[in-house]
C-alpha positions in Angstrom: 109.0 38.0 -57.4 111.2 35.0 -56.7 110.5 33.1 -53.5 114.2 33.6 -52.5 115.0 36.5 -50.3 116.9 39.4 -51.9 120.4 39.3 -50.4 120.9 43.0 -49.6 123.7 45.2 -48.3 122.8 48.6 -46.8 125.2 51.5 -47.0 124.6 54.7 -45.1 125.7 56.8 -42.1 123.3 59.5 -40.6 119.8 59.3 -39.1 118.3 60.0 -42.5 118.7 56.4 -43.5 117.3 54.8 -40.4 113.7 54.4 -41.5 114.8 52.8 -44.8 117.1 50.4 -43.0 114.4 49.4 -40.6 111.8 48.9 -43.4 114.2 46.6 -45.3 115.0 44.6 -42.1 111.2 44.3 -41.4 110.3 43.2 -45.0 110.3 39.5 -45.5 111.5 39.9 -49.1 114.9 41.2 -48.0 117.8 39.4 -46.3 120.2 42.0 -44.9 123.7 40.5 -45.2 125.2 43.5 -43.5 125.6 47.2 -43.2 128.5 49.4 -44.3 128.8 52.8 -42.6 131.5 55.4 -41.9 134.1 54.8 -39.2 133.3 55.9 -35.7 134.2 59.6 -35.0 135.2 61.6 -32.0 132.3 64.0 -31.1 131.9 67.0 -28.9 134.2 69.0 -26.6 135.3 65.8 -24.8 136.0 64.1 -28.2 134.1 60.9 -27.3 134.4 58.2 -29.9 130.8 57.8 -31.2 129.1 55.2 -33.4 127.2 56.3 -36.5 123.4 56.3 -36.1 123.2 53.5 -38.8 125.7 51.4 -36.9 123.7 51.7 -33.7 120.5 50.5 -35.4 122.2 47.6 -37.2 123.9 46.5 -34.0 120.5 46.5 -32.2 119.2 44.0 -34.8 122.4 42.0 -34.6 123.3 42.8 -38.1 127.0 42.6 -39.2 128.6 46.1 -39.6 131.7 47.1 -41.6 133.4 50.5 -41.4 136.0 50.8 -44.1 137.8 54.1 -44.4 137.8 53.8 -48.2 134.9 51.9 -49.7 136.8 51.1 -52.9 139.3 49.0 -50.9 136.4 46.9 -49.6 135.1 45.8 -53.0 136.6 42.3 -52.8 134.9 41.7 -49.5 131.5 42.8 -50.9 132.0 40.5 -53.9 132.5 37.5 -51.6 129.1 38.2 -50.0 127.4 37.9 -53.5 124.7 40.5 -52.8 121.7 40.7 -55.1 121.2 44.3 -54.2 123.0 47.3 -52.6 120.9 50.1 -51.1 122.6 53.4 -50.4 121.3 56.3 -48.3 123.4 59.3 -47.4 126.8 57.6 -47.3 129.0 60.5 -48.4 131.2 58.5 -50.7 130.8 57.8 -54.4 130.6 54.1 -55.1 133.3 52.9 -57.5 132.6 51.0 -60.7 134.0 47.8 -59.1 131.2 47.9 -56.5 128.5 49.1 -58.8 128.9 46.1 -61.0 128.6 43.5 -58.2 124.9 43.2 -57.3 122.5 41.3 -59.6 119.8 44.1 -59.2 122.3 47.0 -59.2 123.0 49.6 -56.6 120.0 51.7 -55.6 120.4 55.2 -54.1 117.7 57.2 -52.1 118.4 60.9 -52.3 116.6 63.8 -50.5 115.7 66.0 -53.5 113.8 65.9 -56.8 116.7 65.1 -59.1 118.3 66.4 -61.2 117.7 69.4 -58.9 120.1 69.6 -56.0 122.6 66.8 -56.5 125.1 66.5 -53.6 125.0 67.0 -49.9 123.0 70.0 -48.8 119.9 69.3 -50.9 117.3 69.8 -48.2 118.7 73.2 -47.2 119.0 74.3 -50.8 115.3 73.7 -51.4 114.4 76.0 -48.5 117.0 78.7 -49.3 115.7 78.9 -52.9 112.0 79.3 -51.8 110.9 76.0 -53.5 107.3 75.1 -52.9 108.0 71.3 -52.9 110.8 68.8 -52.5 110.9 65.0 -52.2 112.9 61.9 -52.5 114.4 60.3 -55.6 115.1 56.6 -55.8 117.5 55.9 -58.6 119.8 53.2 -60.1 123.3 54.3 -59.4 126.1 55.0 -61.9 129.6 56.4 -61.5 128.5 60.0 -61.2 127.3 62.0 -58.2 123.5 61.5 -58.1 123.4 61.2 -61.9 121.8 57.7 -62.4 118.5 57.0 -64.1 115.4 57.6 -61.9 113.3 54.7 -60.8 110.7 56.8 -58.9 110.1 60.1 -57.1 107.8 61.0 -54.2 107.0 64.7 -53.5 106.0 66.7 -50.4 105.1 70.4 -50.0 107.4 72.7 -48.2 105.3 74.6 -45.7 106.1 78.2 -44.7 107.3 77.2 -41.3 109.3 74.2 -42.4 112.9 74.1 -41.2 115.8 72.0 -42.5 115.3 69.7 -39.5 111.6 69.3 -40.2 112.1 68.5 -43.9 114.9 66.1 -43.0 112.6 64.2 -40.8 109.7 64.3 -43.3 111.8 63.0 -46.1 113.4 60.4 -44.0 110.1 59.0 -42.9 108.8 59.2 -46.5 111.8 57.2 -47.7 111.2 54.6 -45.1 107.6 54.2 -46.2 108.2 54.1 -49.9 111.6 52.5 -50.4 110.8 48.8 -50.1 107.7 48.7 -52.3 109.4 50.8 -55.0 112.6 48.7 -55.0 110.5 45.5 -55.2 108.6 46.9 -58.2 112.0 47.7 -59.8 113.2 44.2 -59.2 110.0 42.8 -60.8 110.6 45.0 -63.9 107.5 47.0 -63.1 109.4 50.4 -63.2 110.3 52.5 -66.2 113.7 54.0 -65.7 113.9 57.7 -66.6 117.3 59.3 -67.5 118.0 62.6 -65.8 118.0 65.8 -67.8 121.5 67.0 -67.1 120.7 70.5 -68.5 118.4 70.9 -65.5 120.9 69.7 -62.9 122.2 71.8 -60.0 124.8 70.9 -57.4 125.0 71.6 -53.7 128.1 71.5 -51.5 128.6 70.1 -48.1 127.6 72.6 -45.4 130.1 74.0 -43.0 129.6 76.3 -40.0 130.2 79.5 -41.9 127.2 78.8 -44.1 125.0 79.9 -41.2 126.6 83.4 -41.0 123.9 86.0 -41.6 124.7 88.8 -44.1 122.3 91.5 -43.1 122.8 93.2 -46.5 120.6 90.5 -48.0 116.8 90.8 -48.1 114.6 89.9 -45.2 113.1 87.1 -47.3 116.5 85.6 -47.9 117.5 85.7 -44.3 114.2 84.3 -43.1 114.8 81.3 -45.4 118.4 81.0 -44.2 117.2 80.8 -40.5 114.8 78.0 -41.4 117.2 76.1 -43.7 120.1 76.1 -41.3 118.0 74.9 -38.3 119.3 72.9 -36.4 122.8 72.7 -38.0 124.9 74.8 -38.5 122.3 77.3 -37.3 121.9 80.9 -38.4 124.1 83.3 -36.4 125.3 86.9 -36.2 127.5 89.0 -33.9 126.4 91.1 -31.0 128.9 92.8 -28.7 131.7 90.5 -30.0 129.7 87.4 -29.0 127.9 84.9 -31.3 124.1 85.4 -31.3 122.1 82.5 -32.8 118.8 83.4 -34.5 116.7 80.4 -33.8 113.3 81.6 -35.1 111.9 84.6 -36.9 108.4 85.7 -37.9 107.6 84.6 -41.4 105.8 87.9 -42.1 108.3 90.3 -43.6 108.2 94.0 -42.5 108.1 96.3 -45.5 110.3 98.9 -43.8 113.2 100.6 -45.6 115.4 103.6 -45.2 114.4 104.1 -41.5 117.3 102.2 -39.9 120.8 101.2 -40.8 121.3 97.7 -42.2 121.7 95.3 -39.3 120.2 97.7 -36.8 117.9 96.3 -34.1 114.8 98.2 -33.3 111.3 97.8 -31.7 108.3 97.6 -34.0 104.8 97.1 -32.4 106.5 95.7 -29.2 108.5 93.2 -31.2 112.2 93.0 -31.9 113.1 93.6 -35.5 116.3 93.9 -37.6 116.7 96.1 -40.7 117.9 94.0 -43.6 119.2 95.1 -47.0 115.6 95.0 -48.1 112.7 95.1 -45.6 113.0 94.0 -42.0 112.8 90.8 -40.0 111.1 90.2 -36.7 113.1 88.0 -34.3 111.2 85.5 -32.2 113.8 83.2 -30.5 117.5 83.9 -30.1 120.4 82.5 -28.1 123.5 84.4 -27.0 126.7 82.5 -26.7 127.0 81.0 -23.3 123.3 81.7 -22.4 120.0 79.9 -22.7 117.5 80.2 -25.5 115.1 83.1 -25.0 112.3 85.0 -26.6 113.8 88.1 -28.4 111.4 90.5 -26.6 112.6 89.1 -23.2 116.3 89.3 -24.2 116.2 93.1 -24.1 115.3 93.1 -20.3 118.9 92.0 -19.6 120.5 93.6 -22.6 119.2 97.2 -22.9 121.9 98.0 -25.5 120.4 95.4 -27.9 117.9 97.9 -29.2 119.8 100.3 -31.4 122.8 97.9 -31.8 124.1 96.9 -35.3 124.4 93.2 -35.8 127.4 92.2 -37.9 
């Protein structure tokens, strides 16, 4: 390793990249020239203009922040900075060739799946939805495609039966923060063997929207249980009860092998627990939240909503 610090630009937006950014700031081998993140957005009912999580962290360390609307229009500014390295974590824009060719040590991306599986945005949720037993992070050298570049290294974690999208997000974020700097330094020292991705094994995930949390009770209880965990905490799994949105926050992981006793979507009591008949088997509800009300245990919800038992969720 050269005695000179590696002049680095960090590009990212959400919380996921914070541990990586902090690890690079804290490592004496890196000189963070600045951070590029998405423009501030209006958030919430009051539409308050809000800084991105990455901008907040960078500003707290007095690091320069740029927020171009279109990254490709910022290529000349990046070139003037003469970075040795660009590190990208969850930026939501593909880097153009003009930027990929700037840094001496290339552009490095840290992605929340075991590529080539789950390229794209909703990689964490996809792993849970599909019942995968493991997931992880991939650190790769970027090319012009979407998460298609050669792999520098991968780190795996198990997906536990009670893991939600939020829990996996946090686990992978911390893992990336722990592993990124040493792996990148090994890459710069030519200690890493780049591995091309097998495109025949690739899968693509789309950006989630609110409707992705809508429960289809025709699906199996296993599929719906995974949906509830995958969509926690955003967009959340939800259904409709008495023309109001009912969020399903938590279910029992033990599936009830009950069929042909109730209509699909029907709420019933089973061993003093609230259950819903699915297309196959049934699912016990643990925590729910009715629109405009506080979160509550499903069994307590029926005290104030006697018509819940026997209702058909849509």
